C-alpha positions in Angstrom: -12.7 -35.3 5.0 -10.7 -33.3 7.6 -7.7 -35.3 6.9 -7.9 -35.0 3.1 -8.4 -31.2 3.5 -5.4 -30.8 5.8 -3.3 -32.9 3.5 -4.2 -30.7 0.6 -3.4 -27.5 2.5 0.0 -28.9 3.5 0.8 -29.9 0.0 -0.3 -26.4 -1.2 1.9 -24.8 1.4 5.0 -26.9 0.5 4.3 -26.1 -3.2 4.2 -22.3 -2.4 7.5 -22.6 -0.4 9.2 -24.4 -3.2 7.9 -21.8 -5.5 9.5 -19.0 -3.5 12.7 -20.8 -3.5 12.6 -21.3 -7.2 11.8 -17.6 -7.7 14.7 -16.6 -5.6 17.1 -18.7 -7.5 15.9 -18.2 -11.0 15.7 -14.4 -10.6 19.5 -14.4 -10.7 19.5 -16.0 -14.1 16.9 -13.9 -15.7 16.0 -10.1 -15.2 12.3 -10.6 -16.0 10.6 -11.7 -12.8 7.1 -11.6 -14.3 7.9 -14.7 -16.3 8.5 -16.6 -13.2 5.4 -15.3 -11.5 3.4 -16.5 -14.5 5.1 -19.9 -14.4 4.6 -20.2 -10.7 0.8 -19.3 -10.8 0.3 -21.5 -13.9 1.7 -24.4 -12.0 -0.4 -23.6 -8.9 -3.7 -23.4 -10.9 -2.7 -26.8 -12.6 -2.4 -28.3 -9.1 -5.7 -26.9 -8.1 -7.4 -28.3 -11.3 -6.0 -31.8 -10.3 -8.2 -31.7 -7.3 -11.4 -31.1 -9.5 -13.2 -34.3 -8.2 -13.6 -32.9 -4.7 -15.1 -29.4 -4.8 -14.8 -29.2 -1.0 -11.1 -29.2 -1.2 -11.1 -26.8 -4.0 -13.3 -24.3 -1.9 -10.7 -24.5 0.9 -7.9 -23.7 -1.5 -9.9 -20.8 -3.0 -10.5 -19.5 0.5 -6.8 -19.8 1.3 -5.9 -17.9 -2.0 -8.4 -15.2 -1.0 -6.9 -14.7 2.4 -3.4 -14.7 0.9 -4.4 -12.0 -1.6 -6.0 -9.7 0.9 -2.9 -9.4 3.3 -0.5 -9.2 0.4 -2.5 -6.3 -1.0 -2.7 -4.7 2.4 1.1 -4.7 2.8 1.6 -3.4 -0.8 -0.6 -0.5 0.2 2.1 0.7 2.6 4.8 0.5 -0.1 2.5 2.4 -2.6 2.0 5.3 -0.2 5.4 5.5 1.4 7.0 7.7 -1.2 4.2 10.3 -0.8 3.1 10.1 2.8 5.9 8.2 4.5 5.6 5.0 6.6 4.3 6.5 9.8 1.6 5.3 12.2 -0.9 7.5 10.5 -0.4 5.9 7.1 -0.7 2.3 8.5 -3.7 3.4 10.5 -5.3 4.6 7.4 -4.6 1.5 5.4 -5.8 -0.8 8.2 -9.0 1.2 8.7 -9.8 1.1 5.0 -9.2 -2.6 4.8 -11.2 -3.5 7.9 -14.1 -1.4 6.8 -14.0 -2.8 3.3 -13.9 -6.3 4.5 -16.8 -5.7 6.8 -18.9 -4.5 3.8 -17.6 -7.4 1.8 -18.7 -9.9 4.5 -22.2 -8.3 4.5 -22.6 -8.3 0.8 -21.1 -11.9 0.4 -23.5 -13.1 2.9 -26.5 -11.6 1.1 -25.2 -12.8 -2.3 -24.7 -16.4 -1.0 -28.5 -16.9 -0.2 -29.4 -16.4 -3.8 -28.9 -19.7 -5.6 -25.1 -20.2 -4.6 -22.9 -21.7 -7.2 -19.3 -22.1 -8.1 -19.7 -20.1 -11.2 -20.8 -17.1 -9.1 -18.0 -17.9 -6.6 -15.4 -18.0 -9.4 -16.7 -14.8 -10.7 -15.9 -13.0 -7.4 -12.3 -13.9 -7.9 -12.4 -12.7 -11.5 -14.0 -9.4 -10.6 -11.5 -8.8 -7.8 -8.6 -9.6 -10.1 -10.0 -7.3 -12.7 -10.3 -4.4 -10.1 -6.7 -5.0 -9.1 -5.3 -4.4 -12.7 -6.1 -0.7 -12.8 -3.8 -0.2 -9.7 -0.9 -1.2 -12.0 -1.8 1.5 -14.5 -3.1 4.3 -12.4 -1.8 4.1 -8.8 1.0 6.6 -9.3 -1.4 9.0 -11.1 -3.9 8.7 -8.3 -1.2 9.2 -5.6 0.1 12.3 -7.4 -3.4 13.7 -7.5 -4.2 13.0 -3.9 -0.8 14.3 -2.7 -1.2 17.6 -4.6 -4.5 18.1 -3.0 -3.9 16.8 0.6 -0.4 16.9 2.0 -1.3 15.9 5.5 -0.2 12.3 5.9 -3.2 11.6 8.1 -6.1 12.5 5.7 -4.0 12.2 2.5 -3.3 8.6 3.2 -6.8 7.9 4.3 -8.2 9.4 1.0 -5.6 7.6 -1.1 -6.1 4.2 0.6 -9.9 4.6 0.1 -9.6 5.4 -3.6 -7.1 2.6 -4.3 -8.1 -0.2 -2.2 -11.6 0.0 -0.9 -13.5 -1.5 -3.9 -11.2 -4.4 -4.6 -11.1 -5.3 -0.9 -14.9 -5.2 -0.7 -15.0 -7.8 -3.4 -12.3 -9.9 -1.7 -14.2 -9.8 1.5 -17.1 -11.5 -0.2 -15.1 -14.7 -0.5 -15.3 -16.1 3.0 -19.0 -15.8 3.6 -19.8 -17.2 0.1 -17.5 -20.2 0.7 -19.2 -21.0 4.0 -22.6 -21.1 2.2 -21.2 -23.4 -0.5 -20.0 -26.0 2.1 -22.8 -25.8 4.8 -25.1 -28.8 4.3 -26.9 -28.6 7.6 -27.4 -26.3 10.6 -25.8 -28.8 12.9 -22.4 -28.6 11.1 -22.5 -25.0 10.1 -20.3 -23.8 12.9 -17.7 -26.4 12.3 -17.6 -25.7 8.5 -17.3 -21.9 9.2 -14.5 -22.6 11.7 -12.6 -24.6 9.2 -13.0 -22.1 6.4 -12.0 -19.1 8.5 -9.0 -21.0 9.7 -8.0 -21.7 6.2 -8.5 -18.2 5.0 -6.6 -16.7 8.0 -3.9 -19.2 7.4 -3.7 -17.9 3.9 -3.5 -14.3 5.2 -0.7 -15.1 7.5 1.4 -16.9 4.6 0.5 -14.0 2.3 1.8 -11.6 5.0 5.2 -13.5 5.3 5.5 -14.1 1.6 5.1 -10.4 0.7 7.2 -9.1 3.5 10.0 -11.6 3.5 10.2 -12.4 -0.3 8.1 -10.3 -2.7 9.0 -6.8 -1.7 12.6 -7.7 -1.5 13.0 -9.1 -5.0 10.3 -7.7 -7.2 8.8 -4.4 -8.1 5.3 -3.4 -6.8 3.7 -3.6 -10.2 5.1 -7.1 -10.8 3.6 -8.2 -7.4 0.2 -6.6 -8.3 0.3 -8.4 -11.7 1.0 -11.7 -9.9 -1.9 -11.2 -7.5 -4.2 -10.3 -10.4 -3.1 -13.3 -12.2 -3.7 -15.5 -9.1 -7.2 -14.2 -8.6 -8.1 -14.7 -12.2 -6.7 -18.2 -12.4 -8.4 -19.3 -9.2 -11.7 -17.9 -10.4 -11.2 -19.7 -13.7 -10.6 -22.9 -11.7 -13.8 -22.6 -9.8 -15.8 -21.9 -13.0 -14.1 -24.8 -14.8 -14.7 -27.1 -11.9 -18.4 -26.2 -11.8 -18.8 -27.0 -15.5 -17.0 -30.3 -15.1 -19.1 -31.1 -12.1 -22.3 -30.7 -14.2 -21.0 -32.0 -17.4 
């Protein structure tokens, strides 16, 4: 099982890397980057669905995607607030604080939800809800930032309020992914620690790759709203994959 999981993760990482290279090349030929984001994430979801016979591997991939989305969103938070409050230590301190608090609440809620008849339908719904909560950022982030900046010009408290209003709720939902995925895979108390360790390894690996992908590729080539649209699509498609896998499993 460990070898199959590692193999699937390596293939996913190679797939993501090839996707970045394709995005970088094709962007020069077409001025509409969202098209390539959609093509990339459609192909990614298709690859996930090919693994449907083994829901264990699917769970690891979903945990990887959740970690990826969390850190990508956190880095985008700095880009969203930079035009208003700058890029100082105060701004990043506010962003990190909000994300850490939100994740801690998400871990708590995810753990509680996981004890109530856990299923892949509910697990997929977490991704769908998180994706739905990201979409308003595309439409209203600038308006919210204008409102907060007009009310609080101090970069310390202004950035803290803005980060809370923009990112707290979506990050709480994203924080529910890791504990829920642990509950889905734990079969016995004797192996619970090993399972949790593997899942947090995969999730943190996704966060690391999300950090590099966003800072090295996404923000250099695409607008913030395009990246948010891609993250929203990723979460919705991963959620749909989990729900579909559950229905196929019980068909």
